[in-house]
C-alpha positions as CSV (number, residue, x, y, z in Angstrom):
1,M,0.1,-0.1,0.1
2,C,1.3,3.6,-0.8
3,L,1.7,6.1,1.8
4,W,-0.7,8.5,0.2
5,E,-3.1,5.6,0.3
6,V,-2.5,5.6,4.1
7,C,-2.9,9.6,4.5
8,F,-6.3,9.5,2.6
9,K,-7.6,6.8,5.1
10,L,-6.6,8.7,8.2
11,S,-9.7,9.5,10.6
12,K,-9.4,13.5,11.0
13,K,-11.2,15.6,13.4
14,D,-12.1,19.3,13.8
15,I,-10.0,21.1,16.3
16,S,-10.8,24.6,17.9
17,L,-9.3,27.5,16.0
18,N,-7.0,28.8,18.6
19,L,-5.0,25.7,18.0
20,F,-4.4,25.8,14.3
21,V,-0.8,27.1,14.9
22,Y,0.2,23.7,16.5
23,L,-0.7,22.0,13.0
24,L,2.3,24.0,11.6
25,H,4.7,22.8,14.4
26,P,7.2,21.5,15.0
27,R,9.1,25.1,14.3
28,N,12.7,26.2,14.4
29,T,12.9,28.2,17.7
30,V,15.4,31.1,18.1
31,L,16.3,33.7,20.7
32,V,16.0,37.1,19.6
33,T,18.1,39.8,21.4
34,T,17.0,43.5,21.5
35,V,18.6,46.6,23.4
36,S,16.9,49.6,24.9
37,R,18.1,53.1,24.0
38,D,20.3,53.4,27.2
39,G,21.8,50.0,26.4
40,K,19.8,47.3,28.3
41,P,19.8,44.2,26.6
42,N,16.8,41.8,26.6
43,V,16.1,38.4,25.0
44,L,12.8,36.9,23.6
45,A,12.2,33.3,22.3
46,V,10.6,33.2,19.3
47,A,9.0,30.3,16.7
48,W,7.1,32.3,14.7
49,I,10.2,33.3,12.4
50,T,10.6,32.9,8.4
51,P,13.2,34.2,5.9
52,I,11.1,36.6,3.3
53,S,13.6,37.2,0.6
54,V,17.2,36.1,-0.2
55,N,18.1,39.4,-2.0
56,P,18.0,41.5,-0.4
57,P,18.2,39.2,2.7
58,Y,14.9,39.7,4.8
59,L,13.6,37.8,7.7
60,G,10.3,38.2,9.6
61,I,9.2,37.6,13.2
62,S,5.9,37.7,14.7
63,V,6.0,39.7,18.3
64,K,3.0,40.2,20.5
65,P,2.6,43.9,21.6
66,G,2.9,44.6,25.0
67,R,5.8,42.3,25.1
68,Y,8.9,44.1,26.6
69,S,11.1,43.1,23.4
70,H,8.3,44.6,21.2
71,K,8.9,47.8,22.8
72,L,12.6,47.6,22.4
73,L,12.3,46.7,18.7
74,L,10.2,49.8,18.2
75,E,12.6,51.9,20.2
76,T,15.9,51.1,18.5
77,G,14.9,49.2,15.6
78,E,17.6,46.5,15.9
79,F,17.7,42.7,16.7
80,V,19.7,39.5,16.6
81,I,18.4,36.2,15.7
82,N,20.6,33.7,17.7
83,V,20.1,30.0,16.9
84,P,20.2,27.9,19.8
85,T,20.6,24.0,19.8
86,F,18.3,21.5,21.6
87,D,20.7,21.3,24.7
88,L,19.6,24.9,25.5
89,A,15.7,24.3,25.4
90,E,15.5,25.0,29.3
91,K,17.3,28.3,29.0
92,V,14.9,29.2,25.7
93,M,11.8,28.5,28.1
94,I,12.9,30.9,30.6
95,C,13.5,33.5,27.9
96,G,10.1,32.9,26.9
97,R,8.5,32.7,30.0
98,K,9.8,35.6,32.0
99,S,9.4,39.4,31.2
100,G,12.9,41.5,30.8
101,R,10.9,44.4,32.7
102,Q,11.1,42.3,35.8
103,V,14.2,40.2,35.4
104,D,17.7,40.0,33.6
105,K,16.8,36.9,31.5
106,F,20.2,36.4,30.6
107,K,21.4,35.9,33.9
108,E,18.5,33.9,35.2
109,A,19.1,31.5,32.1
110,G,22.5,31.5,32.6
111,L,23.2,33.0,28.9
112,T,26.5,34.9,28.0
113,I,26.0,38.2,26.0
114,E,28.7,39.4,23.6
115,E,29.2,42.2,21.4
116,A,27.4,42.0,17.9
117,K,29.6,43.0,14.8
118,V,27.0,45.4,13.4
119,V,24.1,46.6,15.6
120,K,23.9,47.6,19.2
121,A,21.9,44.4,20.4
122,P,24.1,41.8,21.7
123,I,24.7,38.0,20.3
124,I,24.2,34.9,22.7
125,K,27.6,33.2,23.2
126,E,26.1,29.6,23.6
127,C,24.2,30.0,20.4
128,V,25.7,28.5,17.1
129,A,24.5,31.0,14.6
130,H,23.7,34.8,14.8
131,L,21.9,37.0,12.2
132,E,22.2,40.8,12.7
133,C,19.1,42.7,11.6
134,K,17.6,46.1,11.4
135,V,14.1,46.4,11.5
136,V,12.8,47.8,7.8
137,N,9.1,47.3,8.2
138,R,6.2,46.6,10.7
139,F,2.8,45.3,10.0
140,E,0.0,45.0,12.5
141,V,-1.6,41.5,11.9
142,G,-4.2,40.4,14.2
143,D,-2.7,40.0,17.8
144,H,0.9,40.2,16.7
145,D,3.1,42.5,15.0
146,F,5.1,41.2,12.2
147,F,8.4,42.8,12.2
148,V,10.7,42.3,8.7
149,G,14.5,42.7,9.5
150,Q,17.0,43.4,6.9
151,V,20.0,40.8,7.7
152,L,23.3,43.1,8.0
153,A,25.6,40.3,9.2
154,A,25.1,36.3,9.6
155,Y,27.9,34.1,11.0
156,V,27.9,30.4,12.2
157,S,30.1,27.7,14.1
158,E,32.1,26.0,11.5
159,E,31.7,23.0,13.1
160,H,27.8,22.9,12.5
161,F,27.4,24.3,9.2
162,K,29.4,23.9,5.9
163,D,26.6,24.8,3.5
164,L,23.7,23.5,5.2
165,Y,23.7,22.5,9.0
166,D,25.3,19.1,9.6
167,V,22.5,17.2,11.6
168,R,24.5,14.8,13.1
169,K,26.4,17.6,15.1
170,H,23.5,20.3,14.8
171,K,20.6,19.4,17.0
172,T,18.0,22.0,16.1
173,L,15.7,23.1,18.9
174,L,12.1,22.5,17.4
175,H,9.1,23.8,19.4
176,I,6.3,21.6,19.1
177,G,3.8,23.7,21.1
178,K,3.2,25.1,24.8
179,N,6.5,23.8,26.5
180,K,7.5,20.8,24.5
181,F,10.4,20.7,22.1
182,T,11.9,18.0,19.9
183,T,14.9,18.0,17.5
184,T,16.3,16.5,14.4
185,E,17.5,12.9,13.8
186,D,21.2,12.0,12.9
187,A,20.2,11.3,9.1
188,Y,18.7,13.3,6.3
189,K,17.1,12.2,3.1
190,E,18.2,13.8,-0.2
191,I,15.8,13.9,-2.8
192,K,16.9,14.2,-6.5
193,I,14.1,14.9,-9.0
């Protein structure tokens, strides 16, 4: 029996529309660093991220208004996408559940900040890749704002990346939903058509 035959015989159920986002998971999860005008850094966990354009290099992130990082994105217009590995899942949860208004999330999560190459927002030393961005547009979309960032600098651990991530060494942090995460296998399948 073909796989497509199995799929068409699967029993399906309706779900509440407020759960629709979980049908699009697991999703790559990143740590977005921002900085205030007076130099105070902050970090936010984000799974709603997507590339938008290669030339010019644009990506987009969805951030809920009211978040401290949302305020800082509007204030300084700069951010860094920091790519964590699976072993940082607990630290990422701390950054996603706490507010930088009340606590120093870097200290609370045990993350080390370092100076970025181009923007004022810091990078996170423990992460394997960094994309430094400036905000070029913002769209109010439902209960989130979609920030478009132009990538100004991108760099990655040589151990984890050649032209693609080496999944034997790089265990991508994938958010399933709520407080659950997963990662990649040690193998991949290359499809040639």
